[in-house]
C-alpha positions as CSV (number, residue, x, y, z in Angstrom):
1,X,0.0,0.0,0.0
2,X,1.2,3.5,-0.8
3,X,2.0,6.1,1.9
4,X,-0.9,8.1,0.6
5,X,-3.4,5.2,1.0
6,X,-2.0,4.4,4.4
7,X,-2.3,8.0,5.5
8,X,-5.9,8.1,4.3
9,X,-6.7,5.0,6.3
10,X,-5.1,6.6,9.4
11,X,-7.4,9.6,8.9
12,X,-10.4,7.3,9.0
13,X,-11.4,7.3,5.3
14,X,-10.6,3.6,4.9
15,X,-10.8,3.4,1.1
16,X,-11.7,0.0,-0.4
17,X,-12.0,1.1,-4.0
18,X,-10.1,3.8,-5.8
19,X,-11.5,5.6,-8.8
20,X,-8.7,6.5,-11.2
21,X,-9.9,10.0,-11.9
22,X,-9.2,13.5,-10.5
23,X,-12.5,14.8,-11.9
24,X,-14.9,15.5,-9.0
25,X,-17.9,15.4,-11.3
26,X,-16.9,11.9,-12.5
27,X,-16.3,10.7,-8.9
28,X,-19.8,11.7,-7.9
29,X,-21.3,10.2,-11.0
30,X,-19.5,6.9,-10.5
31,X,-20.5,6.7,-6.9
32,X,-24.2,7.1,-7.9
33,X,-23.8,4.4,-10.5
34,X,-21.9,1.8,-8.5
35,X,-23.2,2.0,-4.9
36,X,-26.7,0.6,-5.7
37,X,-25.1,-2.4,-7.4
38,X,-22.3,-3.1,-4.8
39,X,-24.3,-3.1,-1.5
40,X,-21.2,-3.9,0.6
41,X,-19.5,-0.7,-0.5
42,X,-20.0,2.4,1.7
43,X,-19.9,5.8,-0.1
44,X,-16.9,7.0,2.0
45,X,-15.0,3.8,0.9
46,X,-15.0,5.0,-2.7
47,X,-12.4,7.7,-3.3
48,X,-10.9,9.4,-6.3
49,X,-7.2,9.1,-7.0
50,X,-6.7,12.8,-6.1
51,X,-7.8,12.2,-2.5
52,X,-4.9,9.8,-2.1
53,X,-2.4,12.2,-3.7
54,X,-1.9,9.9,-6.7
55,X,-0.7,11.4,-10.0
56,X,-2.5,10.4,-13.2
57,X,-0.5,8.3,-15.7
58,X,0.1,9.3,-19.3
59,X,-2.8,8.0,-21.4
60,X,-1.1,7.0,-24.6
61,X,-3.4,4.2,-25.7
62,X,-5.2,4.4,-29.0
63,X,-8.5,2.8,-27.8
64,X,-10.8,3.5,-24.9
65,X,-10.1,0.1,-23.5
66,X,-6.3,0.6,-23.6
67,X,-6.5,3.9,-21.8
68,X,-8.9,2.6,-19.2
69,X,-6.5,-0.2,-18.4
70,X,-3.5,2.2,-18.3
71,X,-5.2,4.3,-15.6
72,X,-6.6,1.4,-13.6
73,X,-3.3,-0.4,-13.5
74,X,-1.3,2.6,-12.5
75,X,-3.6,3.6,-9.6
76,X,-4.1,0.0,-8.4
77,X,-0.3,-0.4,-8.1
78,X,0.3,2.9,-6.5
79,X,-2.5,2.5,-3.9
80,X,-2.3,-1.2,-3.4
81,X,-6.1,-1.3,-3.7
82,X,-8.6,-2.4,-6.3
83,X,-9.0,0.4,-8.8
84,X,-11.5,1.2,-11.5
85,X,-11.0,3.6,-14.4
86,X,-12.9,4.5,-17.5
87,X,-11.9,6.2,-20.7
88,X,-14.8,7.7,-22.5
89,X,-15.6,10.1,-25.2
90,X,-17.8,11.0,-28.1
91,X,-17.7,9.3,-31.5
92,X,-19.2,11.2,-34.4
93,X,-20.1,9.3,-37.5
94,X,-19.2,11.9,-40.1
95,X,-15.9,12.5,-38.5
96,X,-15.0,8.8,-38.8
97,X,-15.4,8.2,-35.1
98,X,-13.5,11.3,-33.9
99,X,-13.0,12.9,-31.5
100,X,-12.9,9.4,-29.9
101,X,-10.0,9.0,-27.4
102,X,-9.1,12.6,-28.0
103,X,-12.5,13.9,-26.8
104,X,-11.1,15.6,-23.7
105,X,-8.5,17.5,-25.6
106,X,-10.1,18.0,-29.0
107,X,-9.5,21.7,-29.0
108,X,-5.8,21.2,-27.9
109,X,-6.4,22.0,-24.2
110,X,-7.2,19.1,-22.0
111,X,-10.5,19.4,-20.2
112,X,-11.6,22.7,-21.8
113,X,-15.3,21.8,-22.3
114,X,-16.2,25.2,-23.8
115,X,-13.5,25.1,-26.4
116,X,-14.1,21.4,-27.2
117,X,-17.8,22.0,-27.7
118,X,-17.2,25.2,-29.8
119,X,-14.8,23.3,-32.1
120,X,-17.1,20.4,-32.6
121,X,-20.0,22.6,-33.4
122,X,-17.9,24.5,-36.0
123,X,-16.7,21.3,-37.6
124,X,-20.3,20.1,-38.0
125,X,-21.9,23.5,-38.9
126,X,-22.8,22.5,-42.5
127,X,-23.7,18.9,-41.7
128,X,-27.5,18.3,-42.1
129,X,-29.5,16.9,-39.2
130,X,-29.9,13.5,-40.7
131,X,-26.1,13.0,-40.7
132,X,-25.3,14.2,-37.2
133,X,-25.4,10.7,-35.6
134,X,-23.0,10.2,-32.7
135,X,-22.5,8.0,-29.7
136,X,-20.9,8.3,-26.3
137,X,-18.6,5.4,-25.6
138,X,-17.1,4.2,-22.3
139,X,-14.7,1.5,-21.5
140,X,-14.6,0.6,-17.8
141,X,-11.7,-1.3,-16.3
142,X,-11.2,-3.0,-12.9
143,X,-7.7,-4.0,-11.8
144,X,-7.3,-5.9,-8.5
145,X,-3.6,-6.2,-7.4
146,X,-2.8,-9.9,-6.9
147,X,-6.4,-10.9,-7.5
148,X,-5.7,-13.4,-10.1
149,X,-5.6,-17.2,-9.4
150,X,-1.9,-17.3,-9.8
151,X,-1.2,-14.1,-7.9
152,X,-1.1,-11.8,-10.9
153,X,-3.4,-8.9,-11.2
154,X,-7.0,-9.6,-12.1
155,X,-8.3,-7.4,-14.9
156,X,-11.7,-6.8,-16.3
157,X,-12.7,-4.4,-19.1
158,X,-16.3,-3.8,-20.3
159,X,-17.8,-1.3,-22.8
160,X,-21.0,0.7,-22.8
161,X,-22.5,3.0,-25.4
162,X,-25.2,5.7,-25.6
163,X,-26.3,6.4,-29.2
164,X,-27.8,9.7,-30.2
165,X,-27.2,12.8,-32.3
166,X,-25.4,16.1,-32.1
167,X,-27.5,19.3,-31.6
168,X,-26.7,22.6,-33.3
169,X,-26.4,24.5,-30.0
170,X,-25.8,23.7,-26.4
171,X,-28.9,22.9,-24.4
172,X,-28.9,22.6,-20.6
173,X,-26.3,23.3,-17.9
174,X,-26.2,19.9,-16.3
175,X,-23.6,17.1,-16.8
176,X,-20.2,18.0,-18.2
177,X,-18.2,17.7,-21.4
178,X,-20.2,17.3,-24.5
179,X,-23.5,16.6,-22.6
180,X,-25.2,19.9,-23.6
181,X,-24.6,19.1,-27.3
182,X,-25.8,15.5,-27.3
183,X,-29.4,14.3,-27.6
184,X,-29.7,10.6,-26.7
185,X,-31.9,8.4,-28.9
186,X,-35.5,8.4,-27.6
187,X,-35.0,11.7,-25.8
188,X,-36.3,15.2,-26.7
189,X,-33.7,16.8,-24.3
190,X,-30.0,16.9,-24.3
191,X,-27.9,14.9,-21.9
192,X,-27.2,18.2,-20.2
193,X,-30.9,18.7,-19.5
194,X,-31.4,15.3,-17.9
195,X,-31.4,14.8,-14.1
196,X,-28.4,12.8,-12.9
197,X,-30.5,9.7,-12.2
198,X,-32.1,9.9,-15.7
199,X,-28.7,10.3,-17.4
200,X,-27.1,7.4,-15.3
201,X,-29.9,5.1,-16.3
202,X,-29.1,5.4,-20.1
203,X,-25.6,6.7,-20.2
204,X,-22.6,4.9,-21.7
205,X,-20.8,5.2,-18.4
206,X,-23.8,3.9,-16.5
207,X,-24.1,0.9,-18.8
208,X,-20.4,0.1,-18.6
209,X,-20.1,0.3,-14.8
210,X,-23.3,-1.5,-14.1
211,X,-21.9,-4.4,-16.2
212,X,-18.6,-4.1,-14.2
213,X,-20.4,-4.1,-10.8
214,X,-20.5,-7.9,-10.3
215,X,-16.7,-8.1,-10.8
216,X,-16.2,-5.2,-8.3
217,X,-18.5,-6.9,-5.8
218,X,-16.6,-10.2,-6.1
219,X,-13.3,-8.5,-5.8
220,X,-14.3,-6.7,-2.6
221,X,-15.8,-9.8,-1.0
């Protein structure tokens, strides 16, 4: 176990599962998704990597699955605890699946939602409505140090998708990232206009992590 994790336990946090993200929005969202499906897991036992002082690794994979595993492996080894990570983004049909794994830095600045949204809107300005199909994609990974039958790490990676289309202007102030630009199939609202519980029920991240929940529950005992 890392010094950071040990110090966190001494402070009474007692983490059992580390989320390999420094994004507070994502930590809250993942807690809401996971906790109903992993009853033995208390909210305070699920912490983000930032709480433990763990630095994020370089994400140099070319697929969502590869990047999710890079993050989960790095945080699991640093913390000495089971770690989950996801890599997610938006895939636009007319852009050949882009931004894809580059979604968070599409404008050139990592995590600049306003710039990313503005660039994507500009790139699709002349694209008619019938060709604005897109999907959110999430690969969710669980790495359990030494959890394999032969003492190696146990690794599970699962994928979830939320199909829909891109709007012509942002709608709603909820969610984060490209949510205000994305209208899920079957919805008249953008993902940014959905309540958290509504979004989690249909989202790519919700689908991926609900599928991963049995493996998490088994790993935690």
